[in-house]
mmCIF entry with sequence, helices, sheets and N, C-alpha, C, O atoms, coordinates in Angstrom:
data_MODEL
# 
_entry.id   MODEL 
# 
_entity.id                         1 
_entity.type                       polymer 
_entity.pdbx_number_of_molecules   1 
# 
_entity_poly.entity_id                      1 
_entity_poly.type                           'polypeptide(L)' 
_entity_poly.nstd_linkage                   no 
_entity_poly.nstd_monomer                   no 
_entity_poly.pdbx_seq_one_letter_code       
;(UNK)(UNK)(UNK)(UNK)(UNK)(UNK)(UNK)(UNK)(UNK)(UNK)(UNK)(UNK)(UNK)(UNK)(UNK)(UNK)
(UNK)(UNK)(UNK)(UNK)(UNK)(UNK)(UNK)(UNK)(UNK)(UNK)(UNK)(UNK)(UNK)(UNK)(UNK)(UNK)
(UNK)(UNK)(UNK)(UNK)(UNK)(UNK)(UNK)(UNK)(UNK)(UNK)(UNK)(UNK)
;
_entity_poly.pdbx_seq_one_letter_code_can   XXXXXXXXXXXXXXXXXXXXXXXXXXXXXXXXXXXXXXXXXXXX 
_entity_poly.pdbx_strand_id                 A 
# 
loop_
_entity_poly_seq.entity_id 
_entity_poly_seq.num 
_entity_poly_seq.mon_id 
_entity_poly_seq.hetero 
1 1  UNK n 
1 2  UNK n 
1 3  UNK n 
1 4  UNK n 
1 5  UNK n 
1 6  UNK n 
1 7  UNK n 
1 8  UNK n 
1 9  UNK n 
1 10 UNK n 
1 11 UNK n 
1 12 UNK n 
1 13 UNK n 
1 14 UNK n 
1 15 UNK n 
1 16 UNK n 
1 17 UNK n 
1 18 UNK n 
1 19 UNK n 
1 20 UNK n 
1 21 UNK n 
1 22 UNK n 
1 23 UNK n 
1 24 UNK n 
1 25 UNK n 
1 26 UNK n 
1 27 UNK n 
1 28 UNK n 
1 29 UNK n 
1 30 UNK n 
1 31 UNK n 
1 32 UNK n 
1 33 UNK n 
1 34 UNK n 
1 35 UNK n 
1 36 UNK n 
1 37 UNK n 
1 38 UNK n 
1 39 UNK n 
1 40 UNK n 
1 41 UNK n 
1 42 UNK n 
1 43 UNK n 
1 44 UNK n 
# 
_struct_asym.id          A 
_struct_asym.entity_id   1 
# 
loop_
_struct_conf.conf_type_id 
_struct_conf.id 
_struct_conf.pdbx_PDB_helix_id 
_struct_conf.beg_label_comp_id 
_struct_conf.beg_label_asym_id 
_struct_conf.beg_label_seq_id 
_struct_conf.pdbx_beg_PDB_ins_code 
_struct_conf.end_label_comp_id 
_struct_conf.end_label_asym_id 
_struct_conf.end_label_seq_id 
_struct_conf.pdbx_end_PDB_ins_code 
_struct_conf.beg_auth_comp_id 
_struct_conf.beg_auth_asym_id 
_struct_conf.beg_auth_seq_id 
_struct_conf.end_auth_comp_id 
_struct_conf.end_auth_asym_id 
_struct_conf.end_auth_seq_id 
_struct_conf.pdbx_PDB_helix_class 
_struct_conf.details 
_struct_conf.pdbx_PDB_helix_length 
HELX_P HELX_P1 AA1 UNK A 5  ? UNK A 29 ? UNK A 5  UNK A 29 1 ? 25 
HELX_P HELX_P2 AA2 UNK A 32 ? UNK A 34 ? UNK A 32 UNK A 34 5 ? 3  
HELX_P HELX_P3 AA3 UNK A 39 ? UNK A 42 ? UNK A 39 UNK A 42 5 ? 4  
# 
_struct_conf_type.id          HELX_P 
_struct_conf_type.criteria    ? 
_struct_conf_type.reference   ? 
# 
loop_
_atom_site.group_PDB 
_atom_site.id 
_atom_site.type_symbol 
_atom_site.label_atom_id 
_atom_site.label_alt_id 
_atom_site.label_comp_id 
_atom_site.label_asym_id 
_atom_site.label_entity_id 
_atom_site.label_seq_id 
_atom_site.pdbx_PDB_ins_code 
_atom_site.Cartn_x 
_atom_site.Cartn_y 
_atom_site.Cartn_z 
_atom_site.occupancy 
_atom_site.B_iso_or_equiv 
_atom_site.pdbx_formal_charge 
_atom_site.auth_seq_id 
_atom_site.auth_comp_id 
_atom_site.auth_asym_id 
_atom_site.auth_atom_id 
_atom_site.pdbx_PDB_model_num 
ATOM 1   N N  . UNK A 1 1  ? -25.786 -60.365 -54.297 1.00 0.00 ? 1  UNK A N  1 
ATOM 2   C CA . UNK A 1 1  ? -24.563 -60.423 -53.492 1.00 0.00 ? 1  UNK A CA 1 
ATOM 3   C C  . UNK A 1 1  ? -24.681 -59.436 -52.338 1.00 0.00 ? 1  UNK A C  1 
ATOM 4   O O  . UNK A 1 1  ? -24.988 -58.263 -52.548 1.00 0.00 ? 1  UNK A O  1 
ATOM 5   N N  . UNK A 1 2  ? -24.443 -59.904 -51.142 1.00 0.00 ? 2  UNK A N  1 
ATOM 6   C CA . UNK A 1 2  ? -24.563 -59.057 -49.951 1.00 0.00 ? 2  UNK A CA 1 
ATOM 7   C C  . UNK A 1 2  ? -23.203 -58.440 -49.604 1.00 0.00 ? 2  UNK A C  1 
ATOM 8   O O  . UNK A 1 2  ? -22.176 -59.118 -49.605 1.00 0.00 ? 2  UNK A O  1 
ATOM 9   N N  . UNK A 1 3  ? -23.227 -57.163 -49.314 1.00 0.00 ? 3  UNK A N  1 
ATOM 10  C CA . UNK A 1 3  ? -22.007 -56.472 -48.904 1.00 0.00 ? 3  UNK A CA 1 
ATOM 11  C C  . UNK A 1 3  ? -22.005 -56.336 -47.391 1.00 0.00 ? 3  UNK A C  1 
ATOM 12  O O  . UNK A 1 3  ? -23.052 -56.160 -46.768 1.00 0.00 ? 3  UNK A O  1 
ATOM 13  N N  . UNK A 1 4  ? -20.838 -56.418 -46.819 1.00 0.00 ? 4  UNK A N  1 
ATOM 14  C CA . UNK A 1 4  ? -20.705 -56.164 -45.389 1.00 0.00 ? 4  UNK A CA 1 
ATOM 15  C C  . UNK A 1 4  ? -20.941 -54.675 -45.135 1.00 0.00 ? 4  UNK A C  1 
ATOM 16  O O  . UNK A 1 4  ? -20.527 -53.834 -45.933 1.00 0.00 ? 4  UNK A O  1 
ATOM 17  N N  . UNK A 1 5  ? -21.601 -54.350 -44.032 1.00 0.00 ? 5  UNK A N  1 
ATOM 18  C CA . UNK A 1 5  ? -21.916 -52.951 -43.737 1.00 0.00 ? 5  UNK A CA 1 
ATOM 19  C C  . UNK A 1 5  ? -20.648 -52.119 -43.559 1.00 0.00 ? 5  UNK A C  1 
ATOM 20  O O  . UNK A 1 5  ? -20.630 -50.938 -43.903 1.00 0.00 ? 5  UNK A O  1 
ATOM 21  N N  . UNK A 1 6  ? -19.607 -52.718 -43.033 1.00 0.00 ? 6  UNK A N  1 
ATOM 22  C CA . UNK A 1 6  ? -18.352 -51.996 -42.828 1.00 0.00 ? 6  UNK A CA 1 
ATOM 23  C C  . UNK A 1 6  ? -17.737 -51.589 -44.160 1.00 0.00 ? 6  UNK A C  1 
ATOM 24  O O  . UNK A 1 6  ? -17.261 -50.465 -44.315 1.00 0.00 ? 6  UNK A O  1 
ATOM 25  N N  . UNK A 1 7  ? -17.750 -52.499 -45.109 1.00 0.00 ? 7  UNK A N  1 
ATOM 26  C CA . UNK A 1 7  ? -17.200 -52.195 -46.431 1.00 0.00 ? 7  UNK A CA 1 
ATOM 27  C C  . UNK A 1 7  ? -18.044 -51.121 -47.124 1.00 0.00 ? 7  UNK A C  1 
ATOM 28  O O  . UNK A 1 7  ? -17.504 -50.198 -47.733 1.00 0.00 ? 7  UNK A O  1 
ATOM 29  N N  . UNK A 1 8  ? -19.360 -51.247 -47.028 1.00 0.00 ? 8  UNK A N  1 
ATOM 30  C CA . UNK A 1 8  ? -20.247 -50.248 -47.642 1.00 0.00 ? 8  UNK A CA 1 
ATOM 31  C C  . UNK A 1 8  ? -20.026 -48.877 -47.020 1.00 0.00 ? 8  UNK A C  1 
ATOM 32  O O  . UNK A 1 8  ? -20.023 -47.872 -47.731 1.00 0.00 ? 8  UNK A O  1 
ATOM 33  N N  . UNK A 1 9  ? -19.840 -48.821 -45.708 1.00 0.00 ? 9  UNK A N  1 
ATOM 34  C CA . UNK A 1 9  ? -19.602 -47.543 -45.034 1.00 0.00 ? 9  UNK A CA 1 
ATOM 35  C C  . UNK A 1 9  ? -18.279 -46.929 -45.476 1.00 0.00 ? 9  UNK A C  1 
ATOM 36  O O  . UNK A 1 9  ? -18.187 -45.716 -45.662 1.00 0.00 ? 9  UNK A O  1 
ATOM 37  N N  . UNK A 1 10 ? -17.259 -47.761 -45.642 1.00 0.00 ? 10 UNK A N  1 
ATOM 38  C CA . UNK A 1 10 ? -15.955 -47.246 -46.088 1.00 0.00 ? 10 UNK A CA 1 
ATOM 39  C C  . UNK A 1 10 ? -16.039 -46.725 -47.519 1.00 0.00 ? 10 UNK A C  1 
ATOM 40  O O  . UNK A 1 10 ? -15.449 -45.692 -47.836 1.00 0.00 ? 10 UNK A O  1 
ATOM 41  N N  . UNK A 1 11 ? -16.763 -47.426 -48.381 1.00 0.00 ? 11 UNK A N  1 
ATOM 42  C CA . UNK A 1 11 ? -16.930 -46.966 -49.766 1.00 0.00 ? 11 UNK A CA 1 
ATOM 43  C C  . UNK A 1 11 ? -17.683 -45.639 -49.799 1.00 0.00 ? 11 UNK A C  1 
ATOM 44  O O  . UNK A 1 11 ? -17.295 -44.709 -50.505 1.00 0.00 ? 11 UNK A O  1 
ATOM 45  N N  . UNK A 1 12 ? -18.765 -45.565 -49.026 1.00 0.00 ? 12 UNK A N  1 
ATOM 46  C CA . UNK A 1 12 ? -19.554 -44.331 -48.979 1.00 0.00 ? 12 UNK A CA 1 
ATOM 47  C C  . UNK A 1 12 ? -18.733 -43.168 -48.434 1.00 0.00 ? 12 UNK A C  1 
ATOM 48  O O  . UNK A 1 12 ? -18.828 -42.050 -48.942 1.00 0.00 ? 12 UNK A O  1 
ATOM 49  N N  . UNK A 1 13 ? -17.926 -43.422 -47.401 1.00 0.00 ? 13 UNK A N  1 
ATOM 50  C CA . UNK A 1 13 ? -17.078 -42.371 -46.826 1.00 0.00 ? 13 UNK A CA 1 
ATOM 51  C C  . UNK A 1 13 ? -16.024 -41.908 -47.823 1.00 0.00 ? 13 UNK A C  1 
ATOM 52  O O  . UNK A 1 13 ? -15.718 -40.718 -47.895 1.00 0.00 ? 13 UNK A O  1 
ATOM 53  N N  . UNK A 1 14 ? -15.465 -42.846 -48.595 1.00 0.00 ? 14 UNK A N  1 
ATOM 54  C CA . UNK A 1 14 ? -14.456 -42.479 -49.578 1.00 0.00 ? 14 UNK A CA 1 
ATOM 55  C C  . UNK A 1 14 ? -15.063 -41.623 -50.694 1.00 0.00 ? 14 UNK A C  1 
ATOM 56  O O  . UNK A 1 14 ? -14.463 -40.637 -51.122 1.00 0.00 ? 14 UNK A O  1 
ATOM 57  N N  . UNK A 1 15 ? -16.248 -42.003 -51.156 1.00 0.00 ? 15 UNK A N  1 
ATOM 58  C CA . UNK A 1 15 ? -16.923 -41.217 -52.202 1.00 0.00 ? 15 UNK A CA 1 
ATOM 59  C C  . UNK A 1 15 ? -17.263 -39.825 -51.679 1.00 0.00 ? 15 UNK A C  1 
ATOM 60  O O  . UNK A 1 15 ? -17.071 -38.832 -52.381 1.00 0.00 ? 15 UNK A O  1 
ATOM 61  N N  . UNK A 1 16 ? -17.767 -39.750 -50.446 1.00 0.00 ? 16 UNK A N  1 
ATOM 62  C CA . UNK A 1 16 ? -18.102 -38.456 -49.855 1.00 0.00 ? 16 UNK A CA 1 
ATOM 63  C C  . UNK A 1 16 ? -16.863 -37.575 -49.714 1.00 0.00 ? 16 UNK A C  1 
ATOM 64  O O  . UNK A 1 16 ? -16.913 -36.380 -50.005 1.00 0.00 ? 16 UNK A O  1 
ATOM 65  N N  . UNK A 1 17 ? -15.758 -38.159 -49.272 1.00 0.00 ? 17 UNK A N  1 
ATOM 66  C CA . UNK A 1 17 ? -14.522 -37.394 -49.117 1.00 0.00 ? 17 UNK A CA 1 
ATOM 67  C C  . UNK A 1 17 ? -14.025 -36.885 -50.464 1.00 0.00 ? 17 UNK A C  1 
ATOM 68  O O  . UNK A 1 17 ? -13.549 -35.755 -50.573 1.00 0.00 ? 17 UNK A O  1 
ATOM 69  N N  . UNK A 1 18 ? -14.137 -37.725 -51.485 1.00 0.00 ? 18 UNK A N  1 
ATOM 70  C CA . UNK A 1 18 ? -13.692 -37.307 -52.812 1.00 0.00 ? 18 UNK A CA 1 
ATOM 71  C C  . UNK A 1 18 ? -14.545 -36.156 -53.348 1.00 0.00 ? 18 UNK A C  1 
ATOM 72  O O  . UNK A 1 18 ? -14.011 -35.196 -53.904 1.00 0.00 ? 18 UNK A O  1 
ATOM 73  N N  . UNK A 1 19 ? -15.853 -36.247 -53.184 1.00 0.00 ? 19 UNK A N  1 
ATOM 74  C CA . UNK A 1 19 ? -16.726 -35.168 -53.628 1.00 0.00 ? 19 UNK A CA 1 
ATOM 75  C C  . UNK A 1 19 ? -16.461 -33.881 -52.851 1.00 0.00 ? 19 UNK A C  1 
ATOM 76  O O  . UNK A 1 19 ? -16.470 -32.793 -53.426 1.00 0.00 ? 19 UNK A O  1 
ATOM 77  N N  . UNK A 1 20 ? -16.227 -34.004 -51.554 1.00 0.00 ? 20 UNK A N  1 
ATOM 78  C CA . UNK A 1 20 ? -15.917 -32.829 -50.740 1.00 0.00 ? 20 UNK A CA 1 
ATOM 79  C C  . UNK A 1 20 ? -14.611 -32.191 -51.184 1.00 0.00 ? 20 UNK A C  1 
ATOM 80  O O  . UNK A 1 20 ? -14.503 -30.966 -51.223 1.00 0.00 ? 20 UNK A O  1 
ATOM 81  N N  . UNK A 1 21 ? -13.620 -33.006 -51.518 1.00 0.00 ? 21 UNK A N  1 
ATOM 82  C CA . UNK A 1 21 ? -12.344 -32.491 -52.002 1.00 0.00 ? 21 UNK A CA 1 
ATOM 83  C C  . UNK A 1 21 ? -12.522 -31.739 -53.316 1.00 0.00 ? 21 UNK A C  1 
ATOM 84  O O  . UNK A 1 21 ? -11.966 -30.656 -53.499 1.00 0.00 ? 21 UNK A O  1 
ATOM 85  N N  . UNK A 1 22 ? -13.295 -32.316 -54.228 1.00 0.00 ? 22 UNK A N  1 
ATOM 86  C CA . UNK A 1 22 ? -13.521 -31.671 -55.528 1.00 0.00 ? 22 UNK A CA 1 
ATOM 87  C C  . UNK A 1 22 ? -14.211 -30.328 -55.346 1.00 0.00 ? 22 UNK A C  1 
ATOM 88  O O  . UNK A 1 22 ? -13.797 -29.329 -55.934 1.00 0.00 ? 22 UNK A O  1 
ATOM 89  N N  . UNK A 1 23 ? -15.272 -30.302 -54.527 1.00 0.00 ? 23 UNK A N  1 
ATOM 90  C CA . UNK A 1 23 ? -15.978 -29.033 -54.324 1.00 0.00 ? 23 UNK A CA 1 
ATOM 91  C C  . UNK A 1 23 ? -15.104 -28.022 -53.592 1.00 0.00 ? 23 UNK A C  1 
ATOM 92  O O  . UNK A 1 23 ? -15.208 -26.823 -53.849 1.00 0.00 ? 23 UNK A O  1 
ATOM 93  N N  . UNK A 1 24 ? -14.245 -28.482 -52.686 1.00 0.00 ? 24 UNK A N  1 
ATOM 94  C CA . UNK A 1 24 ? -13.342 -27.564 -51.984 1.00 0.00 ? 24 UNK A CA 1 
ATOM 95  C C  . UNK A 1 24 ? -12.358 -26.919 -52.948 1.00 0.00 ? 24 UNK A C  1 
ATOM 96  O O  . UNK A 1 24 ? -12.083 -25.723 -52.854 1.00 0.00 ? 24 UNK A O  1 
ATOM 97  N N  . UNK A 1 25 ? -11.829 -27.709 -53.874 1.00 0.00 ? 25 UNK A N  1 
ATOM 98  C CA . UNK A 1 25 ? -10.882 -27.167 -54.846 1.00 0.00 ? 25 UNK A CA 1 
ATOM 99  C C  . UNK A 1 25 ? -11.568 -26.143 -55.745 1.00 0.00 ? 25 UNK A C  1 
ATOM 100 O O  . UNK A 1 25 ? -11.006 -25.082 -56.017 1.00 0.00 ? 25 UNK A O  1 
ATOM 101 N N  . UNK A 1 26 ? -12.780 -26.452 -56.209 1.00 0.00 ? 26 UNK A N  1 
ATOM 102 C CA . UNK A 1 26 ? -13.489 -25.483 -57.052 1.00 0.00 ? 26 UNK A CA 1 
ATOM 103 C C  . UNK A 1 26 ? -13.814 -24.214 -56.279 1.00 0.00 ? 26 UNK A C  1 
ATOM 104 O O  . UNK A 1 26 ? -13.718 -23.116 -56.827 1.00 0.00 ? 26 UNK A O  1 
ATOM 105 N N  . UNK A 1 27 ? -14.197 -24.350 -55.016 1.00 0.00 ? 27 UNK A N  1 
ATOM 106 C CA . UNK A 1 27 ? -14.489 -23.181 -54.194 1.00 0.00 ? 27 UNK A CA 1 
ATOM 107 C C  . UNK A 1 27 ? -13.228 -22.357 -53.968 1.00 0.00 ? 27 UNK A C  1 
ATOM 108 O O  . UNK A 1 27 ? -13.285 -21.128 -53.962 1.00 0.00 ? 27 UNK A O  1 
ATOM 109 N N  . UNK A 1 28 ? -12.099 -23.017 -53.782 1.00 0.00 ? 28 UNK A N  1 
ATOM 110 C CA . UNK A 1 28 ? -10.834 -22.324 -53.547 1.00 0.00 ? 28 UNK A CA 1 
ATOM 111 C C  . UNK A 1 28 ? -10.410 -21.549 -54.783 1.00 0.00 ? 28 UNK A C  1 
ATOM 112 O O  . UNK A 1 28 ? -9.821  -20.474 -54.667 1.00 0.00 ? 28 UNK A O  1 
ATOM 113 N N  . UNK A 1 29 ? -10.702 -22.082 -55.973 1.00 0.00 ? 29 UNK A N  1 
ATOM 114 C CA . UNK A 1 29 ? -10.301 -21.434 -57.219 1.00 0.00 ? 29 UNK A CA 1 
ATOM 115 C C  . UNK A 1 29 ? -11.262 -20.320 -57.634 1.00 0.00 ? 29 UNK A C  1 
ATOM 116 O O  . UNK A 1 29 ? -10.958 -19.555 -58.550 1.00 0.00 ? 29 UNK A O  1 
ATOM 117 N N  . UNK A 1 30 ? -12.408 -20.220 -56.976 1.00 0.00 ? 30 UNK A N  1 
ATOM 118 C CA . UNK A 1 30 ? -13.400 -19.197 -57.314 1.00 0.00 ? 30 UNK A CA 1 
ATOM 119 C C  . UNK A 1 30 ? -12.875 -17.798 -56.987 1.00 0.00 ? 30 UNK A C  1 
ATOM 120 O O  . UNK A 1 30 ? -12.104 -17.628 -56.042 1.00 0.00 ? 30 UNK A O  1 
ATOM 121 N N  . UNK A 1 31 ? -13.286 -16.815 -57.753 1.00 0.00 ? 31 UNK A N  1 
ATOM 122 C CA . UNK A 1 31 ? -12.896 -15.443 -57.412 1.00 0.00 ? 31 UNK A CA 1 
ATOM 123 C C  . UNK A 1 31 ? -13.477 -15.031 -56.060 1.00 0.00 ? 31 UNK A C  1 
ATOM 124 O O  . UNK A 1 31 ? -14.526 -15.527 -55.648 1.00 0.00 ? 31 UNK A O  1 
ATOM 125 N N  . UNK A 1 32 ? -12.792 -14.129 -55.383 1.00 0.00 ? 32 UNK A N  1 
ATOM 126 C CA . UNK A 1 32 ? -13.221 -13.717 -54.052 1.00 0.00 ? 32 UNK A CA 1 
ATOM 127 C C  . UNK A 1 32 ? -14.555 -12.999 -54.052 1.00 0.00 ? 32 UNK A C  1 
ATOM 128 O O  . UNK A 1 32 ? -15.295 -13.081 -53.071 1.00 0.00 ? 32 UNK A O  1 
ATOM 129 N N  . UNK A 1 33 ? -14.883 -12.296 -55.126 1.00 0.00 ? 33 UNK A N  1 
ATOM 130 C CA . UNK A 1 33 ? -16.108 -11.506 -55.111 1.00 0.00 ? 33 UNK A CA 1 
ATOM 131 C C  . UNK A 1 33 ? -17.367 -12.369 -55.138 1.00 0.00 ? 33 UNK A C  1 
ATOM 132 O O  . UNK A 1 33 ? -18.474 -11.839 -55.047 1.00 0.00 ? 33 UNK A O  1 
ATOM 133 N N  . UNK A 1 34 ? -17.219 -13.683 -55.259 1.00 0.00 ? 34 UNK A N  1 
ATOM 134 C CA . UNK A 1 34 ? -18.389 -14.546 -55.095 1.00 0.00 ? 34 UNK A CA 1 
ATOM 135 C C  . UNK A 1 34 ? -18.800 -14.619 -53.629 1.00 0.00 ? 34 UNK A C  1 
ATOM 136 O O  . UNK A 1 34 ? -19.965 -14.871 -53.323 1.00 0.00 ? 34 UNK A O  1 
ATOM 137 N N  . UNK A 1 35 ? -17.845 -14.401 -52.717 1.00 0.00 ? 35 UNK A N  1 
ATOM 138 C CA . UNK A 1 35 ? -18.129 -14.464 -51.289 1.00 0.00 ? 35 UNK A CA 1 
ATOM 139 C C  . UNK A 1 35 ? -18.402 -13.090 -50.704 1.00 0.00 ? 35 UNK A C  1 
ATOM 140 O O  . UNK A 1 35 ? -19.210 -12.959 -49.784 1.00 0.00 ? 35 UNK A O  1 
ATOM 141 N N  . UNK A 1 36 ? -17.739 -12.058 -51.226 1.00 0.00 ? 36 UNK A N  1 
ATOM 142 C CA . UNK A 1 36 ? -17.797 -10.737 -50.621 1.00 0.00 ? 36 UNK A CA 1 
ATOM 143 C C  . UNK A 1 36 ? -18.367 -9.763  -51.644 1.00 0.00 ? 36 UNK A C  1 
ATOM 144 O O  . UNK A 1 36 ? -17.980 -9.780  -52.813 1.00 0.00 ? 36 UNK A O  1 
ATOM 145 N N  . UNK A 1 37 ? -19.273 -8.930  -51.206 1.00 0.00 ? 37 UNK A N  1 
ATOM 146 C CA . UNK A 1 37 ? -19.799 -7.897  -52.105 1.00 0.00 ? 37 UNK A CA 1 
ATOM 147 C C  . UNK A 1 37 ? -21.269 -8.095  -52.385 1.00 0.00 ? 37 UNK A C  1 
ATOM 148 O O  . UNK A 1 37 ? -22.009 -8.632  -51.561 1.00 0.00 ? 37 UNK A O  1 
ATOM 149 N N  . UNK A 1 38 ? -21.682 -7.652  -53.560 1.00 0.00 ? 38 UNK A N  1 
ATOM 150 C CA . UNK A 1 38 ? -23.096 -7.660  -53.950 1.00 0.00 ? 38 UNK A CA 1 
ATOM 151 C C  . UNK A 1 38 ? -23.509 -9.069  -54.332 1.00 0.00 ? 38 UNK A C  1 
ATOM 152 O O  . UNK A 1 38 ? -23.221 -9.538  -55.433 1.00 0.00 ? 38 UNK A O  1 
ATOM 153 N N  . UNK A 1 39 ? -24.187 -9.740  -53.408 1.00 0.00 ? 39 UNK A N  1 
ATOM 154 C CA . UNK A 1 39 ? -24.600 -11.114 -53.673 1.00 0.00 ? 39 UNK A CA 1 
ATOM 155 C C  . UNK A 1 39 ? -25.792 -11.174 -54.623 1.00 0.00 ? 39 UNK A C  1 
ATOM 156 O O  . UNK A 1 39 ? -26.081 -12.243 -55.162 1.00 0.00 ? 39 UNK A O  1 
ATOM 157 N N  . UNK A 1 40 ? -26.478 -10.090 -54.839 1.00 0.00 ? 40 UNK A N  1 
ATOM 158 C CA . UNK A 1 40 ? -27.649 -10.078 -55.714 1.00 0.00 ? 40 UNK A CA 1 
ATOM 159 C C  . UNK A 1 40 ? -27.264 -10.377 -57.160 1.00 0.00 ? 40 UNK A C  1 
ATOM 160 O O  . UNK A 1 40 ? -28.067 -10.918 -57.920 1.00 0.00 ? 40 UNK A O  1 
ATOM 161 N N  . UNK A 1 41 ? -26.045 -10.027 -57.536 1.00 0.00 ? 41 UNK A N  1 
ATOM 162 C CA . UNK A 1 41 ? -25.590 -10.291 -58.912 1.00 0.00 ? 41 UNK A CA 1 
ATOM 163 C C  . UNK A 1 41 ? -25.443 -11.778 -59.197 1.00 0.00 ? 41 UNK A C  1 
ATOM 164 O O  . UNK A 1 41 ? -25.526 -12.204 -60.349 1.00 0.00 ? 41 UNK A O  1 
ATOM 165 N N  . UNK A 1 42 ? -25.222 -12.573 -58.144 1.00 0.00 ? 42 UNK A N  1 
ATOM 166 C CA . UNK A 1 42 ? -24.946 -13.994 -58.326 1.00 0.00 ? 42 UNK A CA 1 
ATOM 167 C C  . UNK A 1 42 ? -26.068 -14.877 -57.779 1.00 0.00 ? 42 UNK A C  1 
ATOM 168 O O  . UNK A 1 42 ? -25.872 -16.071 -57.552 1.00 0.00 ? 42 UNK A O  1 
ATOM 169 N N  . UNK A 1 43 ? -27.246 -14.282 -57.569 1.00 0.00 ? 43 UNK A N  1 
ATOM 170 C CA . UNK A 1 43 ? -28.367 -15.050 -57.065 1.00 0.00 ? 43 UNK A CA 1 
ATOM 171 C C  . UNK A 1 43 ? -28.806 -16.068 -58.101 1.00 0.00 ? 43 UNK A C  1 
ATOM 172 O O  . UNK A 1 43 ? -28.933 -15.748 -59.283 1.00 0.00 ? 43 UNK A O  1 
ATOM 173 N N  . UNK A 1 44 ? -29.036 -17.283 -57.659 1.00 0.00 ? 44 UNK A N  1 
ATOM 174 C CA . UNK A 1 44 ? -29.413 -18.354 -58.587 1.00 0.00 ? 44 UNK A CA 1 
ATOM 175 C C  . UNK A 1 44 ? -30.921 -18.420 -58.716 1.00 0.00 ? 44 UNK A C  1 
ATOM 176 O O  . UNK A 1 44 ? -31.441 -19.257 -59.453 1.00 0.00 ? 44 UNK A O  1 
# 
């Protein structure tokens, strides 16, 4: 079954927006010291 490129682009954009929203919420809920301070403690 062939999908129209416009529909595929809209689906991909919606999935990307949803993932960005989820990561934004998790980042917002993170403690501040993950961004500021000794980054060596949180090196992956």
